[in-house]
N, C-alpha and C positions, 0 to 999 in steps of 0.2 A: 778416263772413259772413252776419249777419242780413239785411243789405241785399241780398245776392245771393239769399238764399232768398225774399225778398219779390219780387225781380225774376223769379225762376223761377215763382212762383205767378201773377204778373201775366201773364207770357208764356204760361203754359198757358191762362189764362182767355181771352186774346186769340185764341189759335189754336183754341180750342174754340167760338168764336162761330159760331152757325148759318149766318150769311151773311158770315163773315169770309173771309180769304184762302184757307183750306183748302177752302172750298166751291166754288172755281172748277172748272167742268167743261167750259168751251168758250170759244173765242175765234174770231171770224170777221171778216175785213176786208171792207169794202163798197166798191162802185163804183156808177156811175149805172145799171147794168143790174139790174133787179129779180131777185133770186136767192132760192131756197129752200135752206135748210141742213138736213142730216139731224137729225131730232129737235127742230127749232125751228119752231113754227108761223109762217105768214105769209111774205110776199115782202118782202125787205129790200133797200134801196138807199140811196145817199147821194150828194149833190152839193152843192158850195159850202158844206160844213160842216153841211148839214142832213141828218139821218138820218131815214129814212122806213120805215114798215112798213104793209103793206096786208094785211088779213085779214078773214075773215067770222066771224060769231058761232060757227059750228060748229067753228072751229079752236081755240077755247078761250082765246085771248089776252084779258087784261084790262088796262085802262088806267084809272088812278085808281079802281080797284076795280069798274069797270063793264065788261061785255063789249065787246070791240072789234069793230066792224062798219064797215069802211071803211079810211080812211087816217089815221094819226097821224104827226106830225113833231116832232122836237126838234132844237135846234141845240146841238152840243157835247156835253159830258158830262152824263149823267143817271144818278144812282146806282141808281134803280129806274124804268125807263121803262115796261115792261110786265111782266106775270107770266103764267105758266101752271102750274097746279097749285101746287106749292111752289117752283117755279123763278123766280128774278128775272132779268130781262134788263136789263143796263145798257148805256148807250151811252158811247163814248169816242172821242177823237181823239188819236192819238199820232204825232208826227213828221209831221203833216199828213195822216195816214191815218185815216179814220173806221172804226169797227168796233163790234161788240157783244160783250159778254162775259156768260157765264151763271154764276149761282151757285145751287147746289143743296145744301141742308143734309143730303141723303142721298148726296152725292158720295163717290167712292172715297177721295180724299185725307183727307177729314175722318173718314170711318168707320174708316180704318185707323190714324189718329193715336192713339197711346197715351201721350202725354206727351213733354216735352222730352228730347232726347238730348243730354247735355252732358258735358264733361270735369268731373272733380272740381275743386272750388274750388282755385285756385292763387294764393296771396297774392303770389307774385312777378310776377303779371300785373296787379297794381294799381300803376300807375306814375304818377309825376309828370312832366308835360311842360311845356315852354315853348311859348307861343303867340305867333306874330307875325301880327297882323291884316293883311288886304289891303283897301285902299280905293282905288277902288270894287271890289266883288266881280267876279271874273273868270268869264266864262261858259265852261264846258267841255261840248262835245258828245261824248257817249260812246256806245258800243254798248250794246245791251240784251240781255236773255235771249231776245228774239224776233228772229230773223235779219232784217236789213234795217231794223230800227226803232231809231232813236236817241233817247236821252234827254238832258236838259240838267241839269247840276249847276252850282251857283254857288260858286266858291271864295271863302271869307271869310277865309282865312288858312292858316297851316301850323303843325303841331305837331312838336316835336323832343323825343325822349326816348331813353333808353338801356336796352336789355335785354341780358342776358348779355354785358355789356361792349361791345356794339355800338350805335352811334348810329343812330337811325332818324328818318326824316322822312316825314310824310304831309301831303297836302293835306286841309284841313278844309273841308267844304261846309256850306251853310246847312241848318239843321234846325228852323226855327221858334224855339222857346225853348231849343234845344240847338245844338251843332255836331255834325256827322256825319262819320265816317270810313268810307269805302267802300274796302276793301283786299283785296289778295291776300297770301298767305304760303305757305311751302313745304308746308303740310299740305293745301292745296287739291286736290280730286279724289282724295284718299286718305282721311284721317280727317275732313275737313271739306268743305263745299260748294265750288263753284268760286270763290266770293268771299263775303265777309261784310261786315256793317256794325256799327259801334259808335256809339252816341249818347253824348255827354258833356255835362256842364253848360257853360253859357257861361263862358268864361275870366274870371278876375279878376286884374287887375294882371299880365297876361302869363303866367299859370299856369293849368293845368287838370289835374284828376285823370282818368286814363283807366283804366277797369276792364274789361279784356278778358275777364273772366269773364262779362260781359254782351254779348259779341259775338254777334250773332244772324244767322240765315239770312234771306235774302230769300224772298218767296213762291215764286219760281222754283225754290227748293231742294225744295219740296214738290209743286208742280204744274207741268205743262207750259204753263199759261196765264197765268203771271205776266209782266208787262212790267217788268223791274227793271233799273236802271242798273248797268253794270259800273264798276269803279273808273276814275278818271282815269289817264291814262298815268303810269306810274312809282309809283303808290300801292301799294307792296309792302313788307311787313315782311320782312327778309332772314333771320330766324330763325323756326323753327316756333312758331306761336301755339297752344299746347296748352291752350287755355282757351276758354270759351264753348260755343256750340252746335256739335254734331258733324254730320257728313253723315247724311242721313236716307234716301237712296235712291241 
């Protein structure tokens, strides 16, 4: 239980970050035609993976802390490309499409956040699983929270476990120093978000402990501007997972 409480406290800290996922307030896709977007200074365009903004000093954009007067370019993702007021504009390329995303510490999702919404701790959802590795990792192209945009997950193995007397099987994907389970279950779109994610420690000797009390929502559960991968085909737990984070909107 104490580990779960620590996880909850860490989760709340992460979600309250001034420029974290709950600060997202806009997402715009770019093409070669210079375009102005509502509430965003400058003319924006992109070509061959290079994202470009053109603005005058009077528009208030800043680049590297200095007023922007003219054109600035960046290739690929930049966590903080330009700013205006307290808003950060980051660049990104997803599924071959360049875009910009806006983060505002005064944004509505962050301002209305009042702490994690979770099920009560459920010890039955701390389960032991068998892990079968996959070498080499298998590439899965999946849909995302943004229509028409695909994401890529890399399958590193599968986990098998039993809950309520029913055997379950999920594809495990790469998560850095963890494995990750992106999954559906029958609670989705009712008491939980459309899908959720669980990180678990790297397996040891073919075994891993899965604590679904730490199943968490993707950013897209809180904001319309998250680009979050959906589960690989068939990654569904067949019984309701009444543990972890609940639906928030």
